[in-house]
N, CA, C, O and the ligand as a Tripos MOL2 file, in Angstrom:
@<TRIPOS>MOLECULE
protein
  205   203    52     0     0
PROTEIN
NO_CHARGES

@<TRIPOS>ATOM
      1 N          -0.4540   21.9730  -18.9350 N.3       1 MET1
      2 CA          0.1560   22.5060  -17.6950 C.3       1 MET1
      3 C          -0.5770   22.0580  -16.4640 C.2       1 MET1
      4 O          -1.8010   22.1510  -16.3730 O.2       1 MET1
      5 N           0.1910   21.5690  -15.5190 N.am      2 SER2
      6 CA         -0.4190   21.1410  -14.2650 C.3       2 SER2
      7 C           0.1480   21.9360  -13.1420 C.2       2 SER2
      8 O           1.3500   22.1960  -13.0860 O.2       2 SER2
      9 N          -0.7370   22.3330  -12.2250 N.am      3 ILE3
     10 CA         -0.2610   23.1010  -11.0830 C.3       3 ILE3
     11 C          -0.1120   22.1400   -9.9030 C.2       3 ILE3
     12 O          -1.0420   21.4140   -9.5530 O.2       3 ILE3
     13 N           1.0500   22.1530   -9.3130 N.am      4 THR4
     14 CA          1.2670   21.2970   -8.1760 C.3       4 THR4
     15 C           0.8950   21.9990   -6.9370 C.2       4 THR4
     16 O           1.5230   22.9810   -6.5420 O.2       4 THR4
     17 N          -0.1630   21.4830   -6.2930 N.am      5 ILE5
     18 CA         -0.5960   22.0560   -5.0220 C.3       5 ILE5
     19 C           0.0720   21.2790   -3.9030 C.2       5 ILE5
     20 O           0.0920   20.0490   -3.8590 O.2       5 ILE5
     21 N           0.6120   22.0780   -3.0110 N.am      6 LYS6
     22 CA          1.3150   21.4480   -1.8900 C.3       6 LYS6
     23 C           0.6380   21.7890   -0.5590 C.2       6 LYS6
     24 O          -0.0540   22.7990   -0.4280 O.2       6 LYS6
     25 N           0.8600   20.9290    0.3990 N.am      7 TYR7
     26 CA          0.2700   21.1710    1.7210 C.3       7 TYR7
     27 C           1.4000   21.1210    2.7320 C.2       7 TYR7
     28 O           2.3350   20.3260    2.6320 O.2       7 TYR7
     29 N           1.2710   22.0140    3.7190 N.am      8 ARG8
     30 CA          2.2310   22.0200    4.8020 C.3       8 ARG8
     31 C           1.4890   21.6350    6.0980 C.2       8 ARG8
     32 O           0.4320   22.1810    6.4120 O.2       8 ARG8
     33 N           2.0600   20.7090    6.8150 N.am      9 CYS9
     34 CA          1.4550   20.2460    8.0580 C.3       9 CYS9
     35 C           1.6310   21.3160    9.1050 C.2       9 CYS9
     36 O           2.7100   21.8880    9.2590 O.2       9 CYS9
     37 N           0.5420   21.5840    9.8330 N.am     10 ALA10
     38 CA          0.5980   22.5900   10.8900 C.3      10 ALA10
     39 C           1.3150   22.0150   12.1360 C.2      10 ALA10
     40 O           1.8030   22.7650   12.9810 O.2      10 ALA10
     41 N           1.3620   20.7340   12.2240 N.am     11 ASN11
     42 CA          1.9220   20.0970   13.4310 C.3      11 ASN11
     43 C           3.4380   19.8710   13.2740 C.2      11 ASN11
     44 O           4.2290   20.2840   14.1220 O.2      11 ASN11
     45 N           3.8120   19.2230   12.1980 N.am     12 CYS12
     46 CA          5.2310   18.8820   12.0720 C.3      12 CYS12
     47 C           5.9820   19.6900   11.0350 C.2      12 CYS12
     48 O           7.2110   19.6520   10.9690 O.2      12 CYS12
     49 N           5.2140   20.4380   10.2070 N.am     13 GLY13
     50 CA          5.8110   21.3510    9.2760 C.3      13 GLY13
     51 C           6.2990   20.7220    7.9830 C.2      13 GLY13
     52 O           6.9530   21.3670    7.1630 O.2      13 GLY13
     53 N           5.9630   19.4370    7.8180 N.am     14 ARG14
     54 CA          6.4100   18.7730    6.5180 C.3      14 ARG14
     55 C           5.5800   19.2780    5.4070 C.2      14 ARG14
     56 O           4.4350   19.6860    5.6040 O.2      14 ARG14
     57 N           6.1390   19.2590    4.2370 N.am     15 ILE15
     58 CA          5.4840   19.6770    3.0360 C.3      15 ILE15
     59 C           5.2430   18.4550    2.1340 C.2      15 ILE15
     60 O           6.1470   17.6810    1.8200 O.2      15 ILE15
     61 N           3.9920   18.3370    1.7470 N.am     16 MET16
     62 CA          3.6300   17.1850    0.9150 C.3      16 MET16
     63 C           2.8850   17.6670   -0.3510 C.2      16 MET16
     64 O           2.2310   18.7100   -0.3700 O.2      16 MET16
     65 N           3.0240   16.8480   -1.3940 N.am     17 ASP17
     66 CA          2.2710   17.1370   -2.6210 C.3      17 ASP17
     67 C           0.8140   16.6840   -2.4270 C.2      17 ASP17
     68 O           0.5420   15.7380   -1.6880 O.2      17 ASP17
     69 N          -0.0750   17.3450   -3.0730 N.am     18 ALA18
     70 CA         -1.4660   16.9470   -3.0700 C.3      18 ALA18
     71 C          -1.6260   15.5500   -3.6330 C.2      18 ALA18
     72 O          -2.5130   14.7950   -3.2350 O.2      18 ALA18
     73 N          -0.7420   15.2190   -4.5760 N.am     19 LYS19
     74 CA         -0.7970   13.8950   -5.2390 C.3      19 LYS19
     75 C          -0.6010   12.8030   -4.1530 C.2      19 LYS19
     76 O          -1.2950   11.7850   -4.1560 O.2      19 LYS19
     77 N           0.3180   13.0270   -3.2660 N.am     20 ASP20
     78 CA          0.6110   12.0370   -2.2450 C.3      20 ASP20
     79 C          -0.5780   11.8430   -1.2750 C.2      20 ASP20
     80 O          -0.8420   10.7630   -0.7470 O.2      20 ASP20
     81 N          -1.2620   12.9720   -1.0920 N.am     21 LEU21
     82 CA         -2.3650   12.9120   -0.1190 C.3      21 LEU21
     83 C          -3.6010   12.2670   -0.7010 C.2      21 LEU21
     84 O          -4.4840   11.8330    0.0390 O.2      21 LEU21
     85 N          -3.6730   12.1990   -2.0230 N.am     22 ASP22
     86 CA         -4.8210   11.5640   -2.6660 C.3      22 ASP22
     87 C          -4.9090   10.0900   -2.3330 C.2      22 ASP22
     88 O          -5.9840    9.4920   -2.3690 O.2      22 ASP22
     89 N          -3.7740    9.5200   -2.0120 N.am     23 ILE23
     90 CA         -3.8170    8.0640   -1.7360 C.3      23 ILE23
     91 C          -4.5720    7.8000   -0.3850 C.2      23 ILE23
     92 O          -5.2580    6.7920   -0.2190 O.2      23 ILE23
     93 N          -4.4110    8.7200    0.5210 N.am     24 LEU24
     94 CA         -5.0040    8.5050    1.8140 C.3      24 LEU24
     95 C          -6.4950    8.8750    1.7950 C.2      24 LEU24
     96 O          -6.9230    9.7150    1.0030 O.2      24 LEU24
     97 N          -7.2800    8.2370    2.6790 N.am     25 PRO25
     98 CA         -8.6910    8.6460    2.7800 C.3      25 PRO25
     99 C          -8.7590    9.9100    3.6040 C.2      25 PRO25
    100 O          -8.5050    9.9050    4.8090 O.2      25 PRO25
    101 N          -9.1080   11.0000    2.9290 N.am     26 GLY26
    102 CA         -9.1450   12.2860    3.6220 C.3      26 GLY26
    103 C          -7.7370   12.8710    3.6660 C.2      26 GLY26
    104 O          -6.7360   12.1650    3.5510 O.2      26 GLY26
    105 N          -7.7060   14.1510    3.8320 N.am     27 ILE27
    106 CA         -6.3960   14.7950    3.7920 C.3      27 ILE27
    107 C          -5.8590   14.8420    5.2250 C.2      27 ILE27
    108 O          -6.4650   15.3990    6.1410 O.2      27 ILE27
    109 N          -4.6900   14.2250    5.3580 N.am     28 ARG28
    110 CA         -4.0230   14.3160    6.6300 C.3      28 ARG28
    111 C          -2.5400   14.0680    6.4010 C.2      28 ARG28
    112 O          -2.1380   13.4730    5.4010 O.2      28 ARG28
    113 N          -1.7450   14.5330    7.3410 N.am     29 CYS29
    114 CA         -0.2880   14.4200    7.2290 C.3      29 CYS29
    115 C           0.0920   12.9510    7.2030 C.2      29 CYS29
    116 O          -0.3600   12.1630    8.0350 O.2      29 CYS29
    117 N           0.9560   12.5800    6.2040 N.am     30 SER30
    118 CA          1.3310   11.1600    6.1300 C.3      30 SER30
    119 C           2.5030   10.8820    7.0670 C.2      30 SER30
    120 O           2.9700    9.7480    7.1750 O.2      30 SER30
    121 N           2.9660   11.9210    7.7360 N.am     31 TYR31
    122 CA          4.0950   11.7010    8.6900 C.3      31 TYR31
    123 C           3.6080   11.6110   10.1610 C.2      31 TYR31
    124 O           3.9630   10.6920   10.8990 O.2      31 TYR31
    125 N           2.8070   12.5750   10.5370 N.am     32 CYS32
    126 CA          2.3790   12.5400   11.9560 C.3      32 CYS32
    127 C           0.8630   12.3380   12.1100 C.2      32 CYS32
    128 O           0.3660   12.1830   13.2260 O.2      32 CYS32
    129 N           0.1160   12.3430   10.9570 N.am     33 GLY33
    130 CA         -1.3410   12.0580   11.0290 C.3      33 GLY33
    131 C          -2.1860   13.2120   11.3540 C.2      33 GLY33
    132 O          -3.3940   13.0740   11.5470 O.2      33 GLY33
    133 N          -1.5670   14.3960   11.4230 N.am     34 SER34
    134 CA         -2.3590   15.6070   11.7630 C.3      34 SER34
    135 C          -3.3220   15.9450   10.5760 C.2      34 SER34
    136 O          -2.9800   15.7900    9.4040 O.2      34 SER34
    137 N          -4.5190   16.4050   10.9460 N.am     35 LYS35
    138 CA         -5.4510   16.7480    9.9020 C.3      35 LYS35
    139 C          -5.4020   18.1920    9.5490 C.2      35 LYS35
    140 O          -6.1130   18.6430    8.6510 O.2      35 LYS35
    141 N          -4.5720   18.9320   10.2430 N.am     36 VAL36
    142 CA         -4.4790   20.3860   10.0190 C.3      36 VAL36
    143 C          -3.3530   20.6290    9.0250 C.2      36 VAL36
    144 O          -2.1720   20.5510    9.3620 O.2      36 VAL36
    145 N          -3.7590   20.9310    7.7660 N.am     37 LEU37
    146 CA         -2.7550   21.1910    6.7550 C.3      37 LEU37
    147 C          -3.0810   22.4780    6.0960 C.2      37 LEU37
    148 O          -4.2410   22.8180    5.8620 O.2      37 LEU37
    149 N          -2.0160   23.2000    5.7950 N.am     38 TYR38
    150 CA         -2.1730   24.4560    5.0970 C.3      38 TYR38
    151 C          -1.8620   24.2810    3.6510 C.2      38 TYR38
    152 O          -0.8530   23.6780    3.2860 O.2      38 TYR38
    153 N          -2.7190   24.8000    2.8280 N.am     39 LYS39
    154 CA         -2.5020   24.7000    1.3820 C.3      39 LYS39
    155 C          -1.4600   25.7380    0.9910 C.2      39 LYS39
    156 O          -1.5490   26.9070    1.3680 O.2      39 LYS39
    157 N          -0.5160   25.3050    0.2610 N.am     40 ILE40
    158 CA          0.5190   26.2440   -0.2090 C.3      40 ILE40
    159 C           0.3780   26.3990   -1.7530 C.2      40 ILE40
    160 O           0.4240   25.4420   -2.5260 O.2      40 ILE40
    161 N           0.2060   27.6580   -2.1150 N.am     41 ARG41
    162 CA          0.1850   27.9040   -3.5510 C.3      41 ARG41
    163 C           1.5720   28.1790   -4.0520 C.2      41 ARG41
    164 O           2.3280   28.9030   -3.4040 O.2      41 ARG41
    165 N           1.9270   27.6290   -5.1780 N.am     42 PRO42
    166 CA          3.2340   27.9160   -5.7210 C.3      42 PRO42
    167 C           3.2670   29.4030   -6.1240 C.2      42 PRO42
    168 O           2.3080   29.9380   -6.6820 O.2      42 PRO42
    169 N           4.3510   30.0160   -5.8340 N.am     43 PRO43
    170 CA          4.4560   31.4280   -6.2140 C.3      43 PRO43
    171 C           4.4240   31.6720   -7.7080 C.2      43 PRO43
    172 O           5.0630   30.9790   -8.5000 O.2      43 PRO43
    173 N           3.6510   32.6870   -8.0580 N.am     44 LYS44
    174 CA          3.5540   32.9640   -9.4630 C.3      44 LYS44
    175 C           4.9030   33.5580   -9.9650 C.2      44 LYS44
    176 O           5.5010   34.4440   -9.3550 O.2      44 LYS44
    177 N           5.3020   33.0360  -11.0470 N.am     45 ILE45
    178 CA          6.5630   33.5390  -11.6060 C.3      45 ILE45
    179 C           6.2600   34.6610  -12.6040 C.2      45 ILE45
    180 O           5.6880   34.4580  -13.6750 O.2      45 ILE45
    181 N           6.6640   35.8040  -12.2010 N.am     46 LYS46
    182 CA          6.4230   36.9520  -13.1050 C.3      46 LYS46
    183 C           7.7440   37.3550  -13.7540 C.2      46 LYS46
    184 O           8.8040   37.4330  -13.1330 O.2      46 LYS46
    185 N           7.6030   37.5890  -14.9800 N.am     47 ARG47
    186 CA          8.8020   38.0920  -15.6800 C.3      47 ARG47
    187 C           8.7410   39.5720  -15.7380 C.2      47 ARG47
    188 O           7.8270   40.1780  -16.2990 O.2      47 ARG47
    189 N           9.7270   40.1250  -15.1520 N.am     48 VAL48
    190 CA          9.8080   41.5950  -15.1410 C.3      48 VAL48
    191 C          10.9750   42.0190  -16.0020 C.2      48 VAL48
    192 O          12.1130   41.5820  -15.8300 O.2      48 VAL48
    193 N          10.6590   42.8490  -16.8920 N.am     49 LYS49
    194 CA         11.7160   43.2550  -17.7990 C.3      49 LYS49
    195 C          12.5720   44.3180  -17.1270 C.2      49 LYS49
    196 O          12.0920   45.3750  -16.7180 O.2      49 LYS49
    197 N          13.7980   44.0140  -17.0340 N.am     50 ALA50
    198 CA         14.7650   44.9750  -16.4220 C.3      50 ALA50
    199 C          15.1080   46.0520  -17.4440 C.2      50 ALA50
    200 O          15.3960   45.7900  -18.6120 O.2      50 ALA50
    201 N          15.0620   47.2090  -16.9610 N.am     51 ILE51
    202 CA         15.3540   48.3630  -17.8190 C.3      51 ILE51
    203 C          16.8840   48.5920  -17.8320 C.2      51 ILE51
    204 O          17.3650   49.5130  -18.4910 O.2      51 ILE51
    205 ZN          2.6620   16.3050   10.1960 Zn       52 ZN52
@<TRIPOS>BOND
     1     1     2 1
     2     2     3 1
     3     3     4 2
     4     3     5 am
     5     5     6 1
     6     6     7 1
     7     7     8 2
     8     7     9 am
     9     9    10 1
    10    10    11 1
    11    11    12 2
    12    11    13 am
    13    13    14 1
    14    14    15 1
    15    15    16 2
    16    15    17 am
    17    17    18 1
    18    18    19 1
    19    19    20 2
    20    19    21 am
    21    21    22 1
    22    22    23 1
    23    23    24 2
    24    23    25 am
    25    25    26 1
    26    26    27 1
    27    27    28 2
    28    27    29 am
    29    29    30 1
    30    30    31 1
    31    31    32 2
    32    31    33 am
    33    33    34 1
    34    34    35 1
    35    35    36 2
    36    35    37 am
    37    37    38 1
    38    38    39 1
    39    39    40 2
    40    39    41 am
    41    41    42 1
    42    42    43 1
    43    43    44 2
    44    43    45 am
    45    45    46 1
    46    46    47 1
    47    47    48 2
    48    47    49 am
    49    49    50 1
    50    50    51 1
    51    51    52 2
    52    51    53 am
    53    53    54 1
    54    54    55 1
    55    55    56 2
    56    55    57 am
    57    57    58 1
    58    58    59 1
    59    59    60 2
    60    59    61 am
    61    61    62 1
    62    62    63 1
    63    63    64 2
    64    63    65 am
    65    65    66 1
    66    66    67 1
    67    67    68 2
    68    67    69 am
    69    69    70 1
    70    70    71 1
    71    71    72 2
    72    71    73 am
    73    73    74 1
    74    74    75 1
    75    75    76 2
    76    75    77 am
    77    77    78 1
    78    78    79 1
    79    79    80 2
    80    79    81 am
    81    81    82 1
    82    82    83 1
    83    83    84 2
    84    83    85 am
    85    85    86 1
    86    86    87 1
    87    87    88 2
    88    87    89 am
    89    89    90 1
    90    90    91 1
    91    91    92 2
    92    91    93 am
    93    93    94 1
    94    94    95 1
    95    95    96 2
    96    95    97 am
    97    97    98 1
    98    98    99 1
    99    99   100 2
   100    99   101 am
   101   101   102 1
   102   102   103 1
   103   103   104 2
   104   103   105 am
   105   105   106 1
   106   106   107 1
   107   107   108 2
   108   107   109 am
   109   109   110 1
   110   110   111 1
   111   111   112 2
   112   111   113 am
   113   113   114 1
   114   114   115 1
   115   115   116 2
   116   115   117 am
   117   117   118 1
   118   118   119 1
   119   119   120 2
   120   119   121 am
   121   121   122 1
   122   122   123 1
   123   123   124 2
   124   123   125 am
   125   125   126 1
   126   126   127 1
   127   127   128 2
   128   127   129 am
   129   129   130 1
   130   130   131 1
   131   131   132 2
   132   131   133 am
   133   133   134 1
   134   134   135 1
   135   135   136 2
   136   135   137 am
   137   137   138 1
   138   138   139 1
   139   139   140 2
   140   139   141 am
   141   141   142 1
   142   142   143 1
   143   143   144 2
   144   143   145 am
   145   145   146 1
   146   146   147 1
   147   147   148 2
   148   147   149 am
   149   149   150 1
   150   150   151 1
   151   151   152 2
   152   151   153 am
   153   153   154 1
   154   154   155 1
   155   155   156 2
   156   155   157 am
   157   157   158 1
   158   158   159 1
   159   159   160 2
   160   159   161 am
   161   161   162 1
   162   162   163 1
   163   163   164 2
   164   163   165 am
   165   165   166 1
   166   166   167 1
   167   167   168 2
   168   167   169 am
   169   169   170 1
   170   170   171 1
   171   171   172 2
   172   171   173 am
   173   173   174 1
   174   174   175 1
   175   175   176 2
   176   175   177 am
   177   177   178 1
   178   178   179 1
   179   179   180 2
   180   179   181 am
   181   181   182 1
   182   182   183 1
   183   183   184 2
   184   183   185 am
   185   185   186 1
   186   186   187 1
   187   187   188 2
   188   187   189 am
   189   189   190 1
   190   190   191 1
   191   191   192 2
   192   191   193 am
   193   193   194 1
   194   194   195 1
   195   195   196 2
   196   195   197 am
   197   197   198 1
   198   198   199 1
   199   199   200 2
   200   199   201 am
   201   201   202 1
   202   202   203 1
   203   203   204 2
@<TRIPOS>SUBSTRUCTURE
     1 MET1         2 RESIDUE 1 A MET
     2 SER2         6 RESIDUE 1 A SER
     3 ILE3        10 RESIDUE 1 A ILE
     4 THR4        14 RESIDUE 1 A THR
     5 ILE5        18 RESIDUE 1 A ILE
     6 LYS6        22 RESIDUE 1 A LYS
     7 TYR7        26 RESIDUE 1 A TYR
     8 ARG8        30 RESIDUE 1 A ARG
     9 CYS9        34 RESIDUE 1 A CYS
    10 ALA10       38 RESIDUE 1 A ALA
    11 ASN11       42 RESIDUE 1 A ASN
    12 CYS12       46 RESIDUE 1 A CYS
    13 GLY13       50 RESIDUE 1 A GLY
    14 ARG14       54 RESIDUE 1 A ARG
    15 ILE15       58 RESIDUE 1 A ILE
    16 MET16       62 RESIDUE 1 A MET
    17 ASP17       66 RESIDUE 1 A ASP
    18 ALA18       70 RESIDUE 1 A ALA
    19 LYS19       74 RESIDUE 1 A LYS
    20 ASP20       78 RESIDUE 1 A ASP
    21 LEU21       82 RESIDUE 1 A LEU
    22 ASP22       86 RESIDUE 1 A ASP
    23 ILE23       90 RESIDUE 1 A ILE
    24 LEU24       94 RESIDUE 1 A LEU
    25 PRO25       98 RESIDUE 1 A PRO
    26 GLY26      102 RESIDUE 1 A GLY
    27 ILE27      106 RESIDUE 1 A ILE
    28 ARG28      110 RESIDUE 1 A ARG
    29 CYS29      114 RESIDUE 1 A CYS
    30 SER30      118 RESIDUE 1 A SER
    31 TYR31      122 RESIDUE 1 A TYR
    32 CYS32      126 RESIDUE 1 A CYS
    33 GLY33      130 RESIDUE 1 A GLY
    34 SER34      134 RESIDUE 1 A SER
    35 LYS35      138 RESIDUE 1 A LYS
    36 VAL36      142 RESIDUE 1 A VAL
    37 LEU37      146 RESIDUE 1 A LEU
    38 TYR38      150 RESIDUE 1 A TYR
    39 LYS39      154 RESIDUE 1 A LYS
    40 ILE40      158 RESIDUE 1 A ILE
    41 ARG41      162 RESIDUE 1 A ARG
    42 PRO42      166 RESIDUE 1 A PRO
    43 PRO43      170 RESIDUE 1 A PRO
    44 LYS44      174 RESIDUE 1 A LYS
    45 ILE45      178 RESIDUE 1 A ILE
    46 LYS46      182 RESIDUE 1 A LYS
    47 ARG47      186 RESIDUE 1 A ARG
    48 VAL48      190 RESIDUE 1 A VAL
    49 LYS49      194 RESIDUE 1 A LYS
    50 ALA50      198 RESIDUE 1 A ALA
    51 ILE51      202 RESIDUE 1 A ILE
    52 ZN52       205 GROUP 0 **** ****
């Protein structure tokens, strides 16, 4: 199982995979070049049993 970590650019709001950012030297937005990125964790999927 692999967890996909995503980043959202604080400047332009684009969402990128961490995989795509690995190509670049240092983490920065591949669209606008901003270095301010927020890490987005994928929401945990909980199974709730409906009664
Ligand atoms: Zn950006």
